[in-house]
N, C-alpha and C positions, 0 to 999 in steps of 0.2 A: 482396517483403518476406517471403515464405514460404520456409522451409527446404526442402530437397529430401527427398522421401520421408516416409512416416508412421512415427512411432515405435511400430511394432507390437510391439516387445519389451516396451513398458511398458503398452500399452493394457489388457491383461488383468489387470494387477496393480495397478490404481489404487485399491484399496479396502482398508480396515482388515481386513475379512474377506471371504469369497467372495460374489460377486453371483450369485444363482441365479435364472434365469427359468424358472418352472415351467410345465408343460403346461396347468395350470388358470388361468394368467394371474396368478399371485401370485409375487412374488419377495421374498426375505428376505435380510437381512444377519444372519448367525448367529454368535454367540459364546457358548459354553457357560460361559466364565469370563472374568474381567477380563483385559485384555491390557496389559502394561507396555511403553511405547515410550520409548526414549531419544532426545531431540531435542537436536541441537547447533546453536547459533546463534553464529557467530563464535567467541569464546574461551570462551563460557559454555555449560554443559550443564545441562539439567533433565530430570526424569522425570515423565511423566503416565500415568495409568491410565484406559483407556477403559472405559465401563460394560460389564458382562457381560449375559447374557441374549440374547433374540431379539427383534428388531424386524421385524414383518411388515408389508409395504406392499402394498396391493392395486393391482396393475397392470391394464392393459387387455387382457391376453391376446394381445398382439401385434396389436392393431387396426391397420388401415391408416390411418396418419396422413398419408401423402404427404410433401411437402416442408415442413419446419418451420423457420421463420426465427427466429433469436435476434438481437435488435438489439444493437449496440455503440455507446454514446455515449462518444466519446473526443475528445481534443484533438490536432489535427494542425498547427495554425497559430498557437497562442498560447503562453503561458508554461509550459505543460506538454507541449509538442509532442514533446520528446525521449522522455518517458514514454509519451505517447499513441501514438507510432509503434510502440513495443514492445508496447503493449497490443493494437493492431491485429494485429500479426504473430502474437502468441501466441494470440489469439482465433481467428484464421483457422486456425492449426495445430490447435487443439483440435477444430474442426469436422472437419478431415481425419481426425484420430485417432478421433473419435467414430464417423464413418461406417465406418472400418476395423473398429472393434469391433462395431458394429451388424450388419455382414455376417456375423458369427460367431454371432449370436443368432437367436431366433425372430422378431425384428423385421426380419430380412433381407428386403429387397424391399418392406417396408411403411412405412418411414420413412427420410427423408434429412434431415440437418441442414445448415443453412448459416447463415452470419452476414452481417448487413448492417451495415456500418460507416459511421457518419456523424461528421462533425467539428462539434462545437458550440463550439469555440474558447473554452471557458470562459465563454461567454455564457449566463446563466441563461434569458434569453428564448428564445434559439435552442434550448437544451436542451429547454425545455418544448414548443416547436413540433415538434421532432423526436420527442419522446415521443408527442405526439398523433398524429403521422403514423404512427408505428409501430403505435399502438393501432388506427388506422383500417384498417391493412393486415392486421390479425389477429395481430400479434406480441404474445405474452403474457409474454415474459421479455426484459429488456434488461440487458446487462452495462454497468455504469457508473451515473451519470457518475463522472468521476475525482475531482472536488473536492467538498467539503462545501457550498460556497456554491451550486453548481448543484443538488446533491442536496436541499438545504433548499428551494430554489425550486420543484422539480418534484414532490416527494413527495406533496403534496396531490392533484395531478392523477393521479399514479400510483395512489393509493388509490381515487380515484373511477373510474378507467378499468380497475381490476383488472389493472394491468401490474406485474409483479414486477421491481424493480430489484435487481441484485446488484453492488455496487460493490467493486472490489478495493482501493480507496485512499481512500475517504472516511472520516475518522477523528474528526470533531467529536463530543465527548460530548453536545452539544445534540441530536443526531439519534439518540440511543440510546433509541428509543421502541418499546415492545412492541406487537405485533399490527398493525403497519403493513405496507406493501408494500416497504419498503426493508430489504434485508439487506446486511451488510458483512462481507467475509471478511478484513478487517484489524481488529485490536483498536482501540478508541477511544483518544483521546489522554490519558485518565486514566493509561494505562501509559507513553506516550511522555513525558508531562510528568515523571513520576517518573524515567524513564531519563535524560532530559536534565539534570534537576536534579542527580542523583547523579553523572553524568559530569563536570559542571562543578565541583561542590563538591569532589568527591574529587580533582580535578586542581588544587586550590588557589585556585579563584575565590571571592572574597568580595564584590567589587563587580561587579554584573552589569547590563548594558544589553541589554534585549530589544527588538529592532526587528522589528515584525511587520505582516503583512498585516491590515488591519482588516476581516476578513470572518469568517464562521462558523468556518472552520478556524483562522485565525491568532489571533483573539481567544480562542477556546477553549483552544488550546494554550498561549498566553501565560498564561492564568489558572492552569492546572494546573502549568506549569513554575515560575512565580513562587511559587505556594503551597508547592510541594514544596521549592524552594530556600530559602524562608524557614523552613520546618520543619527543614531540615537544619542551618541556621546560626543560627537564632534572631536575637537582637539583634546578632549579629556580622556580619551581611550586609546589603547594600542592593541593591534591584532597581529600576532605572529603566525605565519603559515608553515606547516611542516607536512609535506606530502610524503606518501610512501607507495611502493609498487602494489597494485591490486592483487598480485600473486604472492606477496610476501608472507612468509611463515615465521620469520625472525625479525626482531626490531632493534637489535643491538646497535645498528648503525644510526638510528635516529634518537634513541633514548638519551644519549649525552646532550643532544641539542634540546630535547624537551626539558631536561633538567636545568640546563644553563639558561634557557629562555625563562623558565619558571622563576629561578632565583633572581634574574635581572628585573623581571616585572614585579616581584615581591619588594625589591629594594625601591622601586618607583611608586608602587601603589599600596603596599602592605599586603600581607598574606590573605586577609579577609576579602580582598577585591581582585584576586587573581584566580583564573579557572582554566581548565583544559576541556576542550570540546572535541570529542572523537566522532568523526564521520566514518563509521566502520561497519563491517559485518561481523561474523563470528570470530574473525582473526583478532578481534579485540582481546579475546582470552589469552592468546599468545603474548600480546604486548603487555598485559597486566602481569602475567607470570614472570616475564623477564624483568619488568620494572620492580617487582617484589624482590628479586635477587640482587639487582644492581642499585636501584634508587627507591628503597621502600618508603621513604618519606613522601613520594609522589602519590602514594595510595591513601594517605591520611591528611590531605590538604583541607584547610578550613572550608573552602568552597567544595561542593560536590563536583564530580566530573559530570559533564553534560553530554547528551547523545542525541540520536536521531531515529528515524524509522528503521534504519539498518540494524538497530540493536533492540528497540522497544519490544518487549514481550518475548524476546528470543530465549527459549528455555535451555538452549545449549550454553548460554552464558550464565545461567543460574543453577547449573547442575553441580554435582559433587566436586568437580574439578575446578570450576571457576566461581562458584557461588560465593565463597568467602571473600574473594577478591572484589566481586561486584558489591558485596556488603560494605567493604572498606571504602570504596570510592563513592558509595551512595548515589549511583547514577540517576539522573533525571533526564528522560529522553522523550522526544515528541513523536507523534504519529498522527496521520489524518484520522479524524474522529468519525466513527460510524454512528448512525442513529440508534438509540437504545429503545427500540420499539418491541411490541409483542411478537412481531414476525421474527425479528432478530433473536429474541430470547428463545423462541420456539426452535429455531435452527440450532442455537448454541447449546441448549441445555441437555440435549441427548448425546453430545460427544462427551463421554465420561472419562476418556483418556486425558490426563492433564496436559500431555504434549500436544493435544489437538484442541486446546482451548481457543476461544474466539479471539480474533483480532481483525483489524480493518482489512488486511490484504487477503486473508483466507476467506472472509465473508465476501470480499470483492470478487474473488475467483468464482464463488457461487453465483453471484449476480452476472458475471461475465458469461458463464455458460448459458444462462437464461437469455441474455441479450443476443448472443450469437444464434441461439435456437429460434427465438422469436423473429429475428431478422430473416433467417432462412425460411420460416413459415410465411412471413410477409412476402418474400420473393416468390414463394411457391416453387422454389428450385434451390438446389445446393450450389449456389453460384456466388463466388467471392466478389465478383465485380458488382453484382446486384446488392449483396450485403453491405459493401462499402458505401453504396449510395443511400440505403434506407436506415442503416444503424443509427445515425444521429437522431432521426425522428422517433425511432423505437426507444432510444435511451431517454429522450426528452419526455416521454410519456410513461416511463416505467418507475415505479417506486419499489425498490427491492429491499433486501435485508441490510444494505448500507445506506438506505434512504433514496432520495431522488437522484437519478443518475444523469441529469442533463449535462451535455458536453458543450465546450466552447468551440470557437471557429477552428481551432487546431485539433479538435477531436479528443481533447482532454477534459476531465471533469472540472466543472466550475468550482472555484475555490470554496473552502469551508473551514470550519473550526478544527482545531487540533487538540488531541488529548496529550497529557503528560503522564508518563509512567515512571515510577521510581522503584528502587530495590531497597528492601528493608535493611536497616543497619543492624549489625550484630548486637545481641545474640538472637534476634528474631530470625525466622525462616528466610532463606534467600529466594524471595519470590517478587515478581513484578506486581505492583498495585497501582491503582489510579490515584494520582496525587494532585492533579490539577488540570487546567485546560486553558487554551488560548482562544480568544474571540477574534475572528476576522473582522467583525463589524467595528469593534472598538480598539483593535490592536492592543489588547491588554490580557494579562495573565491573572487568573484566579486560582489560588491554591485551596485544596480541600482542607478544612479546618484540622490543624494538628499534623498535617502531612507534608508541609513545605520542607524541603531539605535544609538542614541547619547550616549556618555558616559561622 
């Protein structure tokens, strides 16, 4: 799953400003004035200004740390396995690139980084057991877990054990808690809820059915999406909520409700103004399969189905089993948008396996390994309690393959733009493609010319 060769061309340029390791064991990220960076996400462009001044971090002077393991909690066998495989590959590549860079510094011969990848299969109990095993083996930084349900379940033990969690994809607003050991390099769903609501409302939706995983992630994103959709439309819109168990593999119990709600909203608003929004992971494939058997008209609605980061780019949903179903619903799904820079492209282009294609969260895992490692070097020790203190400063001065990684007071990434991915309508190939973007600055959606889902 690893690509060939280290991306040495990008290793030395992964920062907003120069990283200097001084002879006295102090390294500093230096900027004498503010720096303006243009960030492009999909069809939307925004500009941010990084703080000026100098942040000085006290390193360990190149102390001999030996082999330092960074844990990775990912999903390789459950309903985020497509994403989880990419997270594994990109985390492993980050360790390779880290070691290439370390060899050029005064840490050469004094530290080697490696990652230890475990599959928690989206099971919170397993995730907690693996976290405790990492802590017992001396691991102070863990990349993951992928989902907010598991993050919520294990963050208490992470705090007690002084193990820093850096998740590339947990987004529940309920976990936006200052001064804990959970850091998240994706913005929380306050932003995605707004992006989703604006996408659907601006595309003519007035009657909305939100079908969602009834867990920390799904319920939280439902709350924000529905609130923003109601704000956009006032009394002129309706939102129906249909939750389902996060462990469900059959949806025959909720499909009649989806169908009835759809028909009722069509009678009120007309078919062109009614849509289904699925806040799901790969279990969406099961739902679509059963819908085809029982309510096939739900797969050919005038409005496309809408989705979220739980589905966007997921290759398991566009495989030979579910690809034709995704073509039928013409899904348009949002995801946090990474910067399309030369550094990003350099990392992405060498992964030739289509299942390991670039996406925000796999690239985020790459950056997360770097953030954890740089924080350990800053501490001069493999200490979770120290990493928890310095990581925000390291992140504020790091420009990685997902862009500037500055965090807010809760330890989550500052908000940014979102990309919109769509699935080709038949008879074209069942693939995700970039079809639009949402601008956080203007709260508006811009569709790529000729790629807006038809209604």
